[in-house]
MARKOL-259766 format. One record per residue (C-alpha): residue in one letter; z, x negated, y. Coordinates in Angstrom, 2 decimals. Layout:
BEGIN
<r type="A" w="Z" u="X" v="Y"/>
...
//
This chain:
BEGIN
<r type="X" w="0.00" u="-0.14" v="-0.23"/>
<r type="X" w="-0.88" u="-1.14" v="3.38"/>
<r type="X" w="2.10" u="-2.25" v="5.93"/>
<r type="X" w="2.61" u="-0.04" v="8.86"/>
<r type="X" w="1.99" u="-2.84" v="11.10"/>
<r type="X" w="-1.35" u="-3.61" v="9.94"/>
<r type="X" w="-2.91" u="-0.27" v="11.26"/>
<r type="X" w="-0.43" u="0.90" v="14.20"/>
<r type="X" w="-1.58" u="0.27" v="17.98"/>
<r type="X" w="-0.90" u="-3.58" v="18.77"/>
<r type="X" w="0.63" u="-2.79" v="21.91"/>
<r type="X" w="3.01" u="0.13" v="20.91"/>
<r type="X" w="3.77" u="-2.02" v="17.98"/>
<r type="X" w="4.63" u="-5.09" v="20.34"/>
<r type="X" w="6.84" u="-2.93" v="22.36"/>
<r type="X" w="8.86" u="-1.73" v="19.36"/>
<r type="X" w="9.24" u="-5.18" v="17.87"/>
<r type="X" w="9.84" u="-7.27" v="20.76"/>
<r type="X" w="11.48" u="-4.33" v="23.26"/>
<r type="X" w="15.21" u="-4.35" v="21.89"/>
<r type="X" w="15.14" u="-8.08" v="21.52"/>
<r type="X" w="13.77" u="-8.61" v="24.87"/>
<r type="X" w="16.17" u="-6.13" v="26.50"/>
<r type="X" w="19.06" u="-7.89" v="24.91"/>
<r type="X" w="17.48" u="-11.48" v="26.15"/>
<r type="X" w="17.68" u="-9.73" v="29.82"/>
<r type="X" w="21.11" u="-8.91" v="29.31"/>
<r type="X" w="22.11" u="-12.20" v="28.23"/>
<r type="X" w="20.22" u="-13.36" v="31.20"/>
<r type="X" w="23.01" u="-11.34" v="33.19"/>
<r type="X" w="25.49" u="-12.79" v="30.81"/>
<r type="X" w="24.50" u="-16.49" v="31.35"/>
<r type="X" w="24.70" u="-15.97" v="35.08"/>
<r type="X" w="28.44" u="-14.72" v="34.79"/>
<r type="X" w="29.04" u="-17.81" v="32.37"/>
<r type="X" w="27.79" u="-19.83" v="35.73"/>
<r type="X" w="30.24" u="-17.94" v="37.89"/>
<r type="X" w="33.27" u="-18.33" v="35.61"/>
<r type="X" w="32.21" u="-22.31" v="35.42"/>
<r type="X" w="31.69" u="-22.48" v="38.91"/>
<r type="X" w="35.69" u="-21.06" v="39.54"/>
<r type="X" w="36.65" u="-24.30" v="37.21"/>
<r type="X" w="35.24" u="-26.56" v="39.82"/>
<r type="X" w="32.56" u="-29.39" v="39.94"/>
<r type="X" w="33.67" u="-31.39" v="37.18"/>
<r type="X" w="33.14" u="-28.27" v="34.77"/>
<r type="X" w="29.81" u="-27.40" v="36.09"/>
<r type="X" w="28.64" u="-31.21" v="35.54"/>
<r type="X" w="30.45" u="-30.93" v="31.84"/>
<r type="X" w="28.72" u="-27.73" v="30.85"/>
<r type="X" w="25.06" u="-29.38" v="32.16"/>
<r type="X" w="26.08" u="-32.32" v="29.66"/>
<r type="X" w="26.59" u="-30.14" v="26.61"/>
<r type="X" w="23.93" u="-27.55" v="27.58"/>
<r type="X" w="20.92" u="-29.40" v="26.34"/>
<r type="X" w="22.46" u="-30.04" v="23.04"/>
<r type="X" w="24.13" u="-26.72" v="22.82"/>
<r type="X" w="20.69" u="-25.19" v="23.51"/>
<r type="X" w="19.07" u="-27.53" v="21.00"/>
<r type="X" w="20.73" u="-25.95" v="18.14"/>
<r type="X" w="20.58" u="-22.52" v="19.36"/>
<r type="X" w="16.76" u="-22.78" v="20.04"/>
<r type="X" w="16.42" u="-24.34" v="16.63"/>
<r type="X" w="18.60" u="-21.59" v="14.83"/>
<r type="X" w="16.98" u="-18.63" v="16.58"/>
<r type="X" w="13.43" u="-19.72" v="17.27"/>
<r type="X" w="12.57" u="-22.82" v="15.02"/>
<r type="X" w="14.38" u="-22.06" v="11.83"/>
<r type="X" w="14.86" u="-18.46" v="12.54"/>
<r type="X" w="10.95" u="-18.27" v="13.38"/>
<r type="X" w="10.50" u="-19.86" v="9.94"/>
<r type="X" w="12.60" u="-17.06" v="8.17"/>
<r type="X" w="11.16" u="-14.16" v="10.01"/>
<r type="X" w="7.67" u="-15.45" v="9.37"/>
<r type="X" w="8.21" u="-15.96" v="6.01"/>
<r type="X" w="9.81" u="-12.46" v="5.66"/>
<r type="X" w="6.52" u="-10.71" v="7.48"/>
<r type="X" w="4.07" u="-12.65" v="5.36"/>
<r type="X" w="5.84" u="-11.70" v="2.01"/>
<r type="X" w="5.96" u="-8.09" v="3.25"/>
<r type="X" w="2.54" u="-8.13" v="4.70"/>
<r type="X" w="1.28" u="-9.30" v="1.31"/>
<r type="X" w="3.32" u="-6.80" v="-0.81"/>
<r type="X" w="5.61" u="-9.42" v="-2.08"/>
<r type="X" w="8.76" u="-7.66" v="-2.17"/>
<r type="X" w="10.89" u="-9.73" v="-4.77"/>
<r type="X" w="10.11" u="-12.48" v="-2.79"/>
<r type="X" w="11.36" u="-10.65" v="0.19"/>
<r type="X" w="14.80" u="-9.94" v="-1.60"/>
<r type="X" w="15.38" u="-13.42" v="-2.30"/>
<r type="X" w="14.54" u="-14.70" v="1.14"/>
<r type="X" w="17.85" u="-13.55" v="2.31"/>
<r type="X" w="19.95" u="-15.85" v="-0.22"/>
<r type="X" w="17.46" u="-18.76" v="0.43"/>
<r type="X" w="18.05" u="-18.37" v="4.40"/>
<r type="X" w="21.69" u="-18.34" v="4.08"/>
<r type="X" w="22.10" u="-21.28" v="1.96"/>
<r type="X" w="19.85" u="-23.09" v="4.41"/>
<r type="X" w="22.05" u="-21.86" v="7.31"/>
<r type="X" w="25.30" u="-23.29" v="6.02"/>
<r type="X" w="23.37" u="-26.57" v="5.42"/>
<r type="X" w="22.09" u="-26.96" v="9.02"/>
<r type="X" w="25.49" u="-25.71" v="10.51"/>
<r type="X" w="27.33" u="-28.49" v="8.50"/>
<r type="X" w="24.74" u="-31.03" v="10.02"/>
<r type="X" w="25.09" u="-29.77" v="13.69"/>
<r type="X" w="28.66" u="-29.62" v="13.79"/>
<r type="X" w="29.43" u="-33.07" v="11.93"/>
<r type="X" w="26.69" u="-34.74" v="14.85"/>
<r type="X" w="28.47" u="-32.86" v="17.57"/>
<r type="X" w="31.77" u="-33.91" v="16.49"/>
<r type="X" w="30.98" u="-37.66" v="15.89"/>
<r type="X" w="28.15" u="-38.32" v="18.32"/>
<r type="X" w="28.85" u="-35.92" v="20.89"/>
<r type="X" w="30.99" u="-38.04" v="23.21"/>
<r type="X" w="28.65" u="-41.03" v="23.04"/>
<r type="X" w="25.45" u="-38.68" v="23.97"/>
<r type="X" w="27.12" u="-37.32" v="26.76"/>
<r type="X" w="28.13" u="-40.81" v="28.30"/>
<r type="X" w="24.56" u="-41.99" v="27.89"/>
<r type="X" w="23.40" u="-38.56" v="29.89"/>
<r type="X" w="25.66" u="-40.03" v="33.04"/>
<r type="X" w="28.87" u="-38.21" v="31.99"/>
<r type="X" w="31.98" u="-40.03" v="33.29"/>
<r type="X" w="35.70" u="-39.20" v="34.40"/>
<r type="X" w="36.40" u="-35.50" v="34.43"/>
<r type="X" w="33.14" u="-34.40" v="33.81"/>
<r type="X" w="32.84" u="-35.98" v="30.86"/>
<r type="X" w="36.25" u="-34.91" v="29.47"/>
<r type="X" w="35.24" u="-31.31" v="30.01"/>
<r type="X" w="32.06" u="-31.87" v="28.29"/>
<r type="X" w="33.58" u="-33.18" v="25.16"/>
<r type="X" w="36.54" u="-30.66" v="25.06"/>
<r type="X" w="34.32" u="-27.71" v="25.33"/>
<r type="X" w="31.72" u="-29.19" v="22.76"/>
<r type="X" w="34.16" u="-29.92" v="19.90"/>
<r type="X" w="35.49" u="-26.09" v="20.16"/>
<r type="X" w="32.04" u="-24.59" v="20.61"/>
<r type="X" w="30.52" u="-26.54" v="17.74"/>
<r type="X" w="33.00" u="-25.57" v="15.48"/>
<r type="X" w="31.85" u="-22.31" v="14.98"/>
<r type="X" w="28.13" u="-23.34" v="14.78"/>
<r type="X" w="28.15" u="-21.91" v="11.14"/>
<r type="X" w="28.17" u="-18.21" v="12.78"/>
<r type="X" w="25.55" u="-19.20" v="15.00"/>
<r type="X" w="23.25" u="-20.03" v="12.32"/>
<r type="X" w="24.32" u="-17.08" v="10.07"/>
<r type="X" w="23.70" u="-14.70" v="13.14"/>
<r type="X" w="20.45" u="-16.40" v="13.62"/>
<r type="X" w="18.82" u="-16.04" v="10.10"/>
<r type="X" w="20.35" u="-12.49" v="9.48"/>
<r type="X" w="18.67" u="-11.42" v="12.53"/>
<r type="X" w="15.17" u="-13.35" v="11.81"/>
<r type="X" w="15.47" u="-11.76" v="8.33"/>
<r type="X" w="15.79" u="-8.10" v="9.92"/>
<r type="X" w="12.88" u="-8.87" v="12.70"/>
<r type="X" w="10.81" u="-10.40" v="10.23"/>
<r type="X" w="11.05" u="-6.87" v="8.38"/>
<r type="X" w="9.97" u="-4.88" v="11.35"/>
<r type="X" w="13.60" u="-4.17" v="12.40"/>
<r type="X" w="14.21" u="-5.48" v="15.83"/>
<r type="X" w="16.40" u="-2.53" v="16.96"/>
<r type="X" w="19.36" u="-3.38" v="14.80"/>
<r type="X" w="20.06" u="-6.82" v="15.82"/>
<r type="X" w="19.07" u="-5.94" v="19.35"/>
<r type="X" w="21.89" u="-3.02" v="19.18"/>
<r type="X" w="24.45" u="-5.12" v="17.71"/>
<r type="X" w="23.86" u="-8.24" v="20.32"/>
<r type="X" w="24.29" u="-5.74" v="23.04"/>
<r type="X" w="27.46" u="-4.95" v="21.77"/>
<r type="X" w="28.53" u="-8.83" v="21.24"/>
<r type="X" w="27.27" u="-9.66" v="24.75"/>
<r type="X" w="29.02" u="-6.88" v="26.70"/>
<r type="X" w="32.47" u="-7.52" v="24.77"/>
<r type="X" w="31.55" u="-11.36" v="25.59"/>
<r type="X" w="31.82" u="-11.19" v="29.52"/>
<r type="X" w="35.51" u="-9.95" v="30.00"/>
<r type="X" w="36.83" u="-11.86" v="27.15"/>
<r type="X" w="35.36" u="-15.12" v="28.57"/>
<r type="X" w="36.36" u="-14.26" v="32.00"/>
<r type="X" w="40.25" u="-13.81" v="30.62"/>
<r type="X" w="40.24" u="-16.76" v="28.28"/>
<r type="X" w="38.78" u="-19.07" v="30.89"/>
<r type="X" w="40.18" u="-17.87" v="34.24"/>
<r type="X" w="43.30" u="-16.47" v="33.08"/>
<r type="X" w="45.03" u="-13.31" v="33.93"/>
<r type="X" w="48.11" u="-12.60" v="35.87"/>
<r type="X" w="50.31" u="-15.92" v="35.70"/>
<r type="X" w="48.56" u="-17.43" v="32.87"/>
<r type="X" w="46.04" u="-19.93" v="34.12"/>
<r type="X" w="43.55" u="-19.49" v="31.16"/>
<r type="X" w="42.01" u="-22.30" v="29.03"/>
<r type="X" w="39.17" u="-23.31" v="31.04"/>
<r type="X" w="35.75" u="-24.20" v="29.24"/>
<r type="X" w="37.36" u="-24.12" v="26.05"/>
<r type="X" w="37.97" u="-20.31" v="26.54"/>
<r type="X" w="34.43" u="-19.75" v="26.96"/>
<r type="X" w="33.81" u="-21.55" v="23.63"/>
<r type="X" w="36.62" u="-19.38" v="21.94"/>
<r type="X" w="34.86" u="-16.21" v="23.24"/>
<r type="X" w="31.66" u="-17.02" v="22.23"/>
<r type="X" w="33.27" u="-17.82" v="18.54"/>
<r type="X" w="35.07" u="-14.38" v="18.45"/>
<r type="X" w="31.97" u="-12.11" v="19.66"/>
<r type="X" w="29.44" u="-14.29" v="17.57"/>
<r type="X" w="31.77" u="-13.56" v="14.52"/>
<r type="X" w="31.89" u="-9.94" v="15.00"/>
<r type="X" w="28.24" u="-9.61" v="15.20"/>
<r type="X" w="27.61" u="-11.85" v="12.14"/>
<r type="X" w="29.57" u="-9.28" v="10.03"/>
<r type="X" w="27.79" u="-6.17" v="11.41"/>
<r type="X" w="24.42" u="-7.84" v="10.61"/>
<r type="X" w="25.51" u="-8.53" v="6.92"/>
<r type="X" w="26.61" u="-5.15" v="6.39"/>
<r type="X" w="23.46" u="-3.54" v="8.08"/>
<r type="X" w="21.49" u="-5.97" v="5.57"/>
<r type="X" w="23.25" u="-4.91" v="2.47"/>
<r type="X" w="22.94" u="-1.09" v="3.23"/>
<r type="X" w="19.23" u="-1.76" v="3.25"/>
<r type="X" w="17.93" u="-1.88" v="6.76"/>
<r type="X" w="14.96" u="-3.55" v="5.35"/>
<r type="X" w="13.84" u="-0.84" v="3.26"/>
<r type="X" w="15.67" u="-2.94" v="0.08"/>
<r type="X" w="18.95" u="-4.61" v="-1.00"/>
<r type="X" w="18.95" u="-8.21" v="-0.79"/>
<r type="X" w="19.22" u="-10.03" v="-3.88"/>
<r type="X" w="22.22" u="-12.49" v="-4.41"/>
<r type="X" w="23.52" u="-12.33" v="-8.05"/>
<r type="X" w="21.36" u="-13.65" v="-10.77"/>
<r type="X" w="18.41" u="-14.82" v="-8.76"/>
<r type="X" w="17.57" u="-18.39" v="-9.40"/>
<r type="X" w="17.15" u="-20.83" v="-6.19"/>
<r type="X" w="13.31" u="-21.17" v="-5.72"/>
<r type="X" w="11.77" u="-24.48" v="-3.99"/>
<r type="X" w="8.73" u="-22.37" v="-3.21"/>
<r type="X" w="10.99" u="-19.90" v="-1.08"/>
<r type="X" w="12.98" u="-23.02" v="0.35"/>
<r type="X" w="9.40" u="-24.33" v="1.36"/>
<r type="X" w="8.26" u="-20.60" v="2.79"/>
<r type="X" w="10.95" u="-21.10" v="5.48"/>
<r type="X" w="11.17" u="-24.87" v="5.78"/>
<r type="X" w="7.38" u="-25.17" v="6.23"/>
<r type="X" w="7.01" u="-23.28" v="9.26"/>
<r type="X" w="10.76" u="-23.73" v="10.54"/>
<r type="X" w="10.56" u="-27.46" v="10.50"/>
<r type="X" w="7.42" u="-27.70" v="12.62"/>
<r type="X" w="9.05" u="-25.06" v="15.02"/>
<r type="X" w="12.25" u="-26.98" v="15.31"/>
<r type="X" w="10.40" u="-30.13" v="16.21"/>
<r type="X" w="9.03" u="-28.45" v="18.82"/>
<r type="X" w="12.22" u="-27.12" v="19.92"/>
<r type="X" w="13.55" u="-30.85" v="19.12"/>
<r type="X" w="11.25" u="-32.43" v="21.74"/>
<r type="X" w="11.72" u="-29.95" v="24.28"/>
<r type="X" w="15.20" u="-30.30" v="24.16"/>
<r type="X" w="14.91" u="-34.09" v="24.22"/>
<r type="X" w="13.19" u="-33.84" v="27.43"/>
<r type="X" w="15.87" u="-32.01" v="28.77"/>
<r type="X" w="18.38" u="-34.65" v="27.88"/>
<r type="X" w="16.39" u="-37.23" v="29.28"/>
<r type="X" w="15.53" u="-35.44" v="32.31"/>
<r type="X" w="19.61" u="-34.81" v="32.47"/>
<r type="X" w="19.95" u="-38.61" v="32.26"/>
<r type="X" w="17.74" u="-39.32" v="35.12"/>
<r type="X" w="19.33" u="-36.88" v="37.31"/>
<r type="X" w="23.01" u="-38.04" v="36.39"/>
<r type="X" w="21.56" u="-41.22" v="38.03"/>
<r type="X" w="21.87" u="-39.49" v="41.40"/>
<r type="X" w="25.58" u="-38.86" v="41.16"/>
<r type="X" w="27.90" u="-35.73" v="39.88"/>
<r type="X" w="26.78" u="-33.39" v="42.68"/>
<r type="X" w="22.98" u="-33.62" v="41.89"/>
<r type="X" w="23.89" u="-33.17" v="38.22"/>
<r type="X" w="26.13" u="-30.00" v="38.90"/>
<r type="X" w="23.09" u="-28.62" v="40.82"/>
<r type="X" w="20.77" u="-29.51" v="38.31"/>
<r type="X" w="22.78" u="-27.51" v="35.99"/>
<r type="X" w="22.72" u="-24.60" v="38.17"/>
<r type="X" w="18.92" u="-24.67" v="38.42"/>
<r type="X" w="18.25" u="-25.59" v="34.74"/>
<r type="X" w="20.31" u="-22.47" v="33.85"/>
<r type="X" w="17.74" u="-20.45" v="35.34"/>
<r type="X" w="15.18" u="-22.00" v="32.99"/>
<r type="X" w="17.23" u="-21.41" v="30.06"/>
<r type="X" w="17.71" u="-17.76" v="31.44"/>
<r type="X" w="13.92" u="-16.93" v="31.85"/>
<r type="X" w="13.24" u="-18.56" v="28.15"/>
<r type="X" w="15.06" u="-15.92" v="26.40"/>
<r type="X" w="12.54" u="-13.34" v="27.76"/>
<r type="X" w="9.58" u="-15.21" v="26.05"/>
<r type="X" w="11.90" u="-15.41" v="22.93"/>
<r type="X" w="12.35" u="-11.68" v="22.82"/>
<r type="X" w="8.52" u="-11.02" v="23.02"/>
<r type="X" w="7.76" u="-13.93" v="20.77"/>
<r type="X" w="9.98" u="-12.83" v="18.05"/>
<r type="X" w="8.02" u="-9.48" v="18.07"/>
<r type="X" w="5.06" u="-11.74" v="17.98"/>
<r type="X" w="6.15" u="-13.53" v="14.80"/>
<r type="X" w="6.65" u="-10.35" v="13.01"/>
<r type="X" w="3.19" u="-8.60" v="14.04"/>
<r type="X" w="1.29" u="-11.82" v="13.63"/>
<r type="X" w="3.07" u="-12.73" v="10.26"/>
<r type="X" w="2.37" u="-9.10" v="8.53"/>
<r type="X" w="-1.60" u="-9.67" v="9.66"/>
<r type="X" w="-1.90" u="-13.41" v="8.50"/>
<r type="X" w="-0.21" u="-11.90" v="5.21"/>
<r type="X" w="-2.43" u="-9.53" v="4.71"/>
<r type="X" w="-5.76" u="-11.97" v="6.05"/>
<r type="X" w="-6.37" u="-9.87" v="9.20"/>
<r type="X" w="-6.76" u="-12.63" v="11.17"/>
<r type="X" w="-8.77" u="-10.99" v="14.20"/>
<r type="X" w="-5.96" u="-8.65" v="14.51"/>
<r type="X" w="-3.38" u="-11.52" v="14.72"/>
<r type="X" w="-5.38" u="-13.25" v="17.45"/>
<r type="X" w="-5.42" u="-10.03" v="19.54"/>
<r type="X" w="-1.55" u="-9.39" v="19.10"/>
<r type="X" w="-0.86" u="-12.96" v="20.33"/>
<r type="X" w="-2.98" u="-12.64" v="23.41"/>
<r type="X" w="-1.36" u="-9.40" v="23.97"/>
<r type="X" w="1.98" u="-10.77" v="23.96"/>
<r type="X" w="1.44" u="-14.13" v="25.79"/>
<r type="X" w="0.11" u="-12.38" v="28.71"/>
<r type="X" w="2.80" u="-10.26" v="29.06"/>
<r type="X" w="5.16" u="-13.32" v="28.94"/>
<r type="X" w="3.04" u="-14.94" v="31.66"/>
<r type="X" w="3.31" u="-12.02" v="34.05"/>
<r type="X" w="7.14" u="-11.27" v="33.57"/>
<r type="X" w="8.53" u="-14.71" v="33.56"/>
<r type="X" w="5.91" u="-15.62" v="36.38"/>
<r type="X" w="7.47" u="-12.75" v="38.43"/>
<r type="X" w="10.99" u="-13.98" v="37.95"/>
<r type="X" w="10.28" u="-17.85" v="38.82"/>
<r type="X" w="8.20" u="-17.07" v="41.91"/>
<r type="X" w="10.72" u="-14.52" v="43.35"/>
<r type="X" w="13.55" u="-17.28" v="42.94"/>
<r type="X" w="11.37" u="-20.07" v="44.09"/>
<r type="X" w="10.98" u="-17.96" v="47.57"/>
<r type="X" w="14.97" u="-17.16" v="47.77"/>
<r type="X" w="15.99" u="-20.61" v="46.14"/>
<r type="X" w="19.10" u="-21.12" v="48.55"/>
<r type="X" w="20.15" u="-17.42" v="48.13"/>
<r type="X" w="20.60" u="-18.23" v="44.11"/>
<r type="X" w="21.88" u="-21.33" v="44.58"/>
<r type="X" w="24.68" u="-20.24" v="46.64"/>
<r type="X" w="25.75" u="-17.64" v="44.14"/>
<r type="X" w="27.16" u="-20.27" v="42.07"/>
<r type="X" w="28.28" u="-23.35" v="44.47"/>
<r type="X" w="29.48" u="-23.63" v="48.10"/>
<r type="X" w="29.14" u="-27.64" v="48.05"/>
<r type="X" w="26.25" u="-28.74" v="50.31"/>
<r type="X" w="25.08" u="-31.56" v="48.12"/>
<r type="X" w="25.19" u="-29.15" v="45.11"/>
<r type="X" w="23.16" u="-26.71" v="46.49"/>
<r type="X" w="20.33" u="-28.99" v="47.76"/>
<r type="X" w="20.07" u="-30.06" v="44.51"/>
<r type="X" w="19.82" u="-26.65" v="42.90"/>
<r type="X" w="17.26" u="-25.88" v="45.83"/>
<r type="X" w="14.98" u="-28.91" v="45.00"/>
<r type="X" w="14.92" u="-27.93" v="41.16"/>
<r type="X" w="13.95" u="-24.18" v="41.59"/>
<r type="X" w="11.28" u="-24.92" v="44.58"/>
<r type="X" w="9.57" u="-27.48" v="42.28"/>
<r type="X" w="9.98" u="-26.01" v="38.76"/>
<r type="X" w="10.41" u="-22.12" v="38.87"/>
<r type="X" w="6.62" u="-21.63" v="39.86"/>
<r type="X" w="5.54" u="-23.10" v="36.75"/>
<r type="X" w="7.72" u="-20.81" v="34.47"/>
<r type="X" w="4.66" u="-18.60" v="33.88"/>
<r type="X" w="2.89" u="-21.30" v="32.07"/>
<r type="X" w="6.23" u="-22.33" v="29.97"/>
<r type="X" w="6.45" u="-18.29" v="29.32"/>
<r type="X" w="2.89" u="-18.35" v="27.91"/>
<r type="X" w="3.28" u="-21.28" v="25.67"/>
<r type="X" w="6.60" u="-20.55" v="24.19"/>
<r type="X" w="5.45" u="-16.91" v="23.09"/>
<r type="X" w="2.20" u="-18.18" v="21.63"/>
<r type="X" w="4.27" u="-20.81" v="19.90"/>
<r type="X" w="6.18" u="-17.69" v="18.06"/>
<r type="X" w="2.86" u="-16.22" v="17.42"/>
<r type="X" w="1.65" u="-19.44" v="15.73"/>
<r type="X" w="4.72" u="-19.46" v="13.64"/>
<r type="X" w="3.84" u="-16.04" v="12.32"/>
<r type="X" w="0.26" u="-16.96" v="11.61"/>
<r type="X" w="1.74" u="-20.25" v="9.74"/>
<r type="X" w="-0.64" u="-22.39" v="12.05"/>
<r type="X" w="2.04" u="-24.75" v="13.70"/>
<r type="X" w="0.02" u="-28.15" v="14.45"/>
<r type="X" w="-1.22" u="-27.16" v="18.17"/>
<r type="X" w="2.39" u="-25.94" v="19.09"/>
<r type="X" w="3.73" u="-29.12" v="18.05"/>
<r type="X" w="1.11" u="-31.42" v="19.51"/>
<r type="X" w="1.82" u="-29.17" v="23.05"/>
<r type="X" w="5.68" u="-29.85" v="22.76"/>
<r type="X" w="5.15" u="-33.88" v="22.05"/>
<r type="X" w="2.52" u="-33.78" v="25.22"/>
<r type="X" w="5.26" u="-32.06" v="27.24"/>
<r type="X" w="7.71" u="-34.68" v="26.59"/>
<r type="X" w="5.28" u="-37.64" v="27.11"/>
<r type="X" w="4.19" u="-35.93" v="30.26"/>
<r type="X" w="7.83" u="-35.10" v="31.82"/>
<r type="X" w="9.42" u="-38.43" v="30.64"/>
<r type="X" w="6.34" u="-40.58" v="31.90"/>
<r type="X" w="6.27" u="-38.67" v="35.33"/>
<r type="X" w="9.82" u="-38.98" v="35.21"/>
<r type="X" w="10.38" u="-42.42" v="34.92"/>
<r type="X" w="7.43" u="-43.67" v="37.29"/>
<r type="X" w="8.62" u="-41.60" v="40.10"/>
<r type="X" w="12.31" u="-42.56" v="39.70"/>
<r type="X" w="11.02" u="-46.31" v="39.73"/>
<r type="X" w="8.84" u="-45.66" v="43.06"/>
<r type="X" w="11.57" u="-44.21" v="45.03"/>
<r type="X" w="10.41" u="-40.56" v="44.88"/>
<r type="X" w="14.12" u="-39.48" v="44.27"/>
<r type="X" w="15.58" u="-36.17" v="42.66"/>
<r type="X" w="12.43" u="-34.36" v="43.69"/>
<r type="X" w="10.19" u="-36.57" v="41.77"/>
<r type="X" w="12.29" u="-35.94" v="38.43"/>
<r type="X" w="12.10" u="-32.27" v="39.33"/>
<r type="X" w="8.28" u="-32.62" v="39.57"/>
<r type="X" w="8.05" u="-34.29" v="36.28"/>
<r type="X" w="9.84" u="-31.19" v="34.67"/>
<r type="X" w="7.18" u="-29.17" v="36.23"/>
<r type="X" w="4.40" u="-31.36" v="35.08"/>
<r type="X" w="5.76" u="-31.03" v="31.59"/>
<r type="X" w="5.68" u="-27.24" v="31.54"/>
<r type="X" w="2.12" u="-27.01" v="32.71"/>
<r type="X" w="0.88" u="-29.36" v="30.07"/>
<r type="X" w="2.75" u="-27.46" v="27.50"/>
<r type="X" w="1.39" u="-23.96" v="28.45"/>
<r type="X" w="-2.12" u="-25.17" v="29.11"/>
<r type="X" w="-2.43" u="-26.75" v="25.50"/>
<r type="X" w="-1.47" u="-23.89" v="23.52"/>
<r type="X" w="-3.33" u="-21.22" v="25.31"/>
<r type="X" w="-6.17" u="-23.53" v="25.55"/>
<r type="X" w="-6.54" u="-23.95" v="22.14"/>
<r type="X" w="-6.25" u="-20.34" v="20.94"/>
<r type="X" w="-9.54" u="-20.01" v="23.38"/>
<r type="X" w="-11.27" u="-22.74" v="21.76"/>
<r type="X" w="-10.55" u="-22.10" v="18.34"/>
<r type="X" w="-9.00" u="-18.85" v="17.39"/>
<r type="X" w="-7.19" u="-18.56" v="13.98"/>
<r type="X" w="-9.46" u="-17.98" v="11.06"/>
<r type="X" w="-9.06" u="-17.82" v="7.35"/>
<r type="X" w="-9.20" u="-21.12" v="5.50"/>
//
């Protein structure tokens, strides 16, 4: 029997698949803004400390939810599109085993190598102390992040974006007041500072994981996942890892670029680092919008690829990619026209505001290309064609680091570093979109 997503209108299907996740991501933009506000109340050292941890934190989250999570969603979508129900049932167990393994690896790395990495990125004194304390607590709950990412990806790959979106909405709404109390305190209790934010994230993430697990085992995918009596199969691990590893490599290059750029900014002082932290948060706040659209594309394109309907897969990719281009471009240009207004929401120090304004005016206009490239990269996960997104990620990294190094060494200052970040985004979006124009996906 043909999968419903092979015959339903593309626009309506994408809205149904991407809508819940995109709305959740938009809510999390608000949550991220609240986070910045809480951190700003804790002082410049806390802002700088978060700027050091944030690239590492986002590296794991993006690999879990985007790279490896995309591998889970793609494998599930292709299995269901091809009518392989038993493989789909067994994929959940294989995904959970991989989630535990990756979580242990990231927690161990954060606890052992984190302090050295934060120092290399320019962390010193109170900022370094804040970064290490927050990092150690947050990464203690890494396994919960991985479980949520893989369970939600399995549901999305099966065509159910509403359930993870609904539970994520509840978790996000619960996080904000809990984070405010634990970080800033209440009454005479002073709160736990950045550690309070990490604990709040851990509590709400654990509740979300339990709800998602219950939904899966109550048959939200149309079947009950298999656990007992299911032999582990190398082929099913490969179904996830083949796409997930390449997607994760793309994420790794993006976050490695962010870390290098953070190191270059750190050379201009703590105020520059704090201002960059405010500006960089904006980038990671618009990226989830492309993530929301992209997860819908992974499913829609994956089902089409499983059924060998390649023309439909390409049409779906362009529908989602251009939607992301317009939506994220609108946000980027709006903030770029009002950079100081945005910056003053989170800082009062003149040097911090100046650095934040410089980042926004140089980088935000290029968010449209970043959104286009990221959404098409998710579509490529569904298609199982990851060579171009990997090449684009490497190109972004090389362009940003090379231009950044040249500008810093030729006296262009902080503005030169931000120009380099913008150049990397332009390369990323143009390479992915250009390749799909020149060589659309076809059956091999």
